[in-house]
C-alpha positions in Angstrom: 143.1 155.3 81.9 144.8 152.3 80.3 148.5 152.1 79.7 150.4 149.5 77.6 153.9 148.4 78.7 156.2 146.4 76.5 158.9 145.3 78.9 160.9 143.6 76.2 160.5 141.4 73.2 162.7 139.1 71.1 164.0 135.6 71.0 165.4 135.8 74.5 162.3 136.9 76.3 158.9 138.5 75.9 156.7 140.4 78.3 154.0 143.0 78.0 151.5 144.4 80.5 148.3 146.3 80.6 147.5 148.6 83.5 144.0 150.1 84.1 143.4 152.2 87.2 146.1 150.4 89.1 145.1 146.8 88.1 147.7 145.0 86.0 147.6 142.1 83.6 150.8 140.6 82.3 150.9 139.1 78.8 153.7 136.5 78.8 156.5 136.5 81.3 159.5 135.4 79.3 162.2 136.9 81.7 163.0 135.9 85.2 160.6 137.2 87.9 163.4 139.5 89.2 164.1 140.9 85.7 160.4 141.6 85.1 160.1 143.4 88.4 163.2 145.4 87.6 161.9 146.5 84.1 158.5 147.2 85.5 160.0 149.5 88.2 162.1 151.3 85.5 159.0 152.4 83.6 156.7 153.1 86.5 154.6 149.9 86.4 153.5 148.8 89.9 153.2 145.0 90.0 151.5 145.1 93.4 148.3 145.5 91.4 148.9 142.3 89.4 145.7 140.3 88.9 146.9 137.6 86.5 149.4 136.4 83.8 148.1 135.5 80.4 150.4 133.2 78.3 150.4 132.9 74.5 152.2 129.5 74.6 154.6 127.4 76.6 158.0 128.3 75.1 160.5 129.5 77.7 160.9 133.0 76.1 157.3 133.6 77.0 157.0 131.7 80.3 160.3 131.8 82.1 159.2 133.9 85.1 155.5 133.1 85.0 155.3 130.4 87.7 157.4 132.4 90.3 155.5 135.6 89.7 152.1 134.0 89.9 153.1 132.2 93.1 154.5 135.4 94.7 151.4 137.4 93.8 148.9 134.6 94.3 147.4 135.2 90.9 146.2 132.8 88.2 147.8 131.9 84.9 145.5 132.4 82.0 146.3 129.8 79.3 144.8 127.6 76.6 144.3 124.1 77.8 147.2 122.7 75.7 149.6 125.2 77.1 148.5 124.4 80.7 149.2 120.7 79.9 152.7 121.5 78.7 153.5 123.5 81.9 152.9 120.6 84.2 156.5 120.8 85.5 156.0 124.4 86.6 152.5 124.4 87.9 152.8 123.2 91.5 149.9 124.8 93.4 149.3 127.6 90.8 145.8 128.6 89.9 144.7 128.2 86.3 142.1 130.2 84.5 141.4 128.5 81.2 141.1 130.5 78.0 138.6 128.8 75.7 139.1 129.8 72.1 137.2 132.9 71.0 135.3 133.2 74.3 135.6 136.0 76.8 137.2 135.5 80.2 136.9 138.3 82.8 139.5 139.3 85.4 138.9 142.5 87.2 138.7 145.4 84.6 140.1 143.1 81.9 138.3 140.9 79.5 140.6 138.4 77.7 139.8 136.6 74.4 142.2 134.0 72.8 142.4 132.9 69.2 144.4 130.1 67.7 147.6 130.8 65.8 150.0 128.7 63.7 153.2 128.0 65.6 155.2 124.9 66.7 153.7 124.9 70.2 151.0 122.8 71.9 148.2 125.3 71.8 149.4 128.7 70.7 147.1 131.7 70.8 147.0 135.4 70.0 145.3 137.5 72.7 143.0 140.5 72.8 142.3 142.3 76.0 139.5 144.8 76.5 139.6 147.1 79.5 136.8 148.7 81.4 137.1 151.9 79.3 136.6 150.0 76.0 140.3 150.1 75.1 141.3 146.9 73.2 144.8 145.6 72.8 145.9 142.7 70.7 149.1 140.7 71.1 150.1 138.4 68.2 153.6 137.0 67.9 155.1 133.6 67.2 152.8 133.0 64.2 154.0 131.6 60.9 151.0 133.0 59.1 147.8 134.9 60.0 144.8 132.6 59.7 141.2 133.8 59.2 140.7 133.2 63.0 143.6 135.5 63.8 142.4 138.2 61.5 138.9 138.0 63.0 140.3 138.2 66.6 142.5 141.2 65.8 139.9 143.5 64.2 138.9 146.9 65.6 141.7 147.3 68.1 143.0 150.4 69.8 146.6 149.0 69.9 148.3 146.0 68.3 151.6 144.3 69.4 152.5 142.4 66.3 155.4 140.1 65.4 157.9 141.4 62.7 160.4 138.6 63.3 162.7 138.6 60.3 163.7 140.2 57.0 163.4 137.6 54.2 166.8 138.4 52.7 168.6 138.5 56.0 167.1 135.2 56.9 168.2 133.6 53.6 171.8 134.9 54.0 172.0 134.2 57.8 174.2 131.6 59.4 171.2 129.5 60.3 171.3 126.0 58.6 168.6 125.5 55.9 166.4 123.4 58.1 166.2 126.3 60.7 165.6 128.8 58.0 162.7 126.7 56.7 161.2 126.4 60.2 161.4 130.2 60.8 159.9 131.1 57.4 157.3 128.2 57.5 153.6 128.4 58.4 154.4 127.2 61.9 157.3 129.6 62.4 157.5 133.4 62.6 156.0 136.3 60.7 158.3 138.3 58.4 158.5 142.0 58.1 156.7 141.8 54.7 153.9 139.6 56.1 153.6 141.9 59.2 153.2 144.9 56.9 150.5 143.2 54.8 148.6 142.1 57.9 148.7 145.4 59.8 147.5 147.2 56.7 144.6 144.8 56.4 143.8 145.3 60.1 144.0 149.1 60.0 140.9 151.1 60.9 140.5 154.7 62.1 140.5 153.7 65.7 143.9 152.0 65.6 146.2 154.4 67.4 149.3 152.3 68.4 151.2 149.6 66.6 154.2 147.9 68.3 156.5 145.7 66.2 157.7 142.8 68.4 159.8 139.6 68.6 162.5 140.8 66.2 165.2 138.3 65.4 168.6 139.5 66.5 170.4 137.8 63.6 167.8 138.2 60.9 166.3 141.6 61.5 166.9 145.2 62.6 164.6 147.8 64.0 165.3 149.9 61.0 164.4 147.1 58.5 161.2 146.3 60.4 160.1 149.9 60.5 161.1 150.4 56.8 158.8 147.5 55.8 155.8 148.3 58.0 155.7 152.1 58.2 154.9 152.7 54.4 152.2 150.1 54.5 150.6 151.8 57.5 150.8 155.2 55.8 149.2 153.9 52.7 146.3 152.5 54.8 145.8 155.9 56.4 147.4 155.2 59.8 147.6 158.4 61.9 148.8 156.8 65.2 152.3 155.9 66.5 154.5 153.0 65.4 156.9 151.6 68.0 159.6 148.9 67.7 160.1 146.8 70.8 163.6 146.2 72.1 165.0 143.0 73.6 167.1 144.5 76.3 165.1 147.5 77.5 161.4 148.3 78.0 159.6 150.9 76.0 158.2 153.9 78.0 154.6 153.5 79.1 152.1 154.0 76.2 148.8 155.7 77.1 145.8 154.4 75.3 142.3 155.7 74.6 139.5 154.0 72.9 138.1 155.7 69.8 134.4 156.5 69.2 133.8 153.3 67.1 135.3 151.1 69.9 133.2 152.9 72.5 130.1 152.2 70.5 131.0 148.5 70.2 131.2 148.3 74.0 127.7 149.6 74.5 
């Protein structure tokens, strides 16, 4: 059985995890190691099965606890080469498992594939993880726009954790100065609710059973606004699964995942 954990997501920290038969892969570690352990314990995720930590990019809200956790558990960091370069101050004696773009990297029951995204980081990626039972989970946030490569990477998933960072009107009327507003809304910034709705509707297929909206701006978005933008688009596309909205300050309960018939066929 595969379970998805969203331990928290927002501008102050991001961390997800996949668990398959006791083995755990973290995707980003944007809280302190102690806070990640606390949140994991609260939702029944045992980190003693940790095999590695995959990072989408080097920004602190995605990497804050990565080095300490990796050192404590003696597990590798999985990153794109540019991200690893930028983490030189944290690396120490940490092991590195490179993630070449659009190539598969195996780690226990997990197979990880990275695809390039548009964001103001050294080598940002979206990630898709396939588990031994053919469940596939995509994590795509901190992307100003969805490129063809991103769309290709995120096809045929069981579950998708997708950025819905801001509401366009709330951003334009926020206290952020114009230059910050332009960065957030730009092609190297963050995905709006409207853009997230368009993308997830495009990616929908019968086997998609879980969508988690993530990385919501505290100043320029609300859970209600994100859901109101995305839920109707999913319904029009025929989505019959469950839509969640990640919180910054608390983890979501464990989400059980099961691959659909089409995904099982693709794994054969």
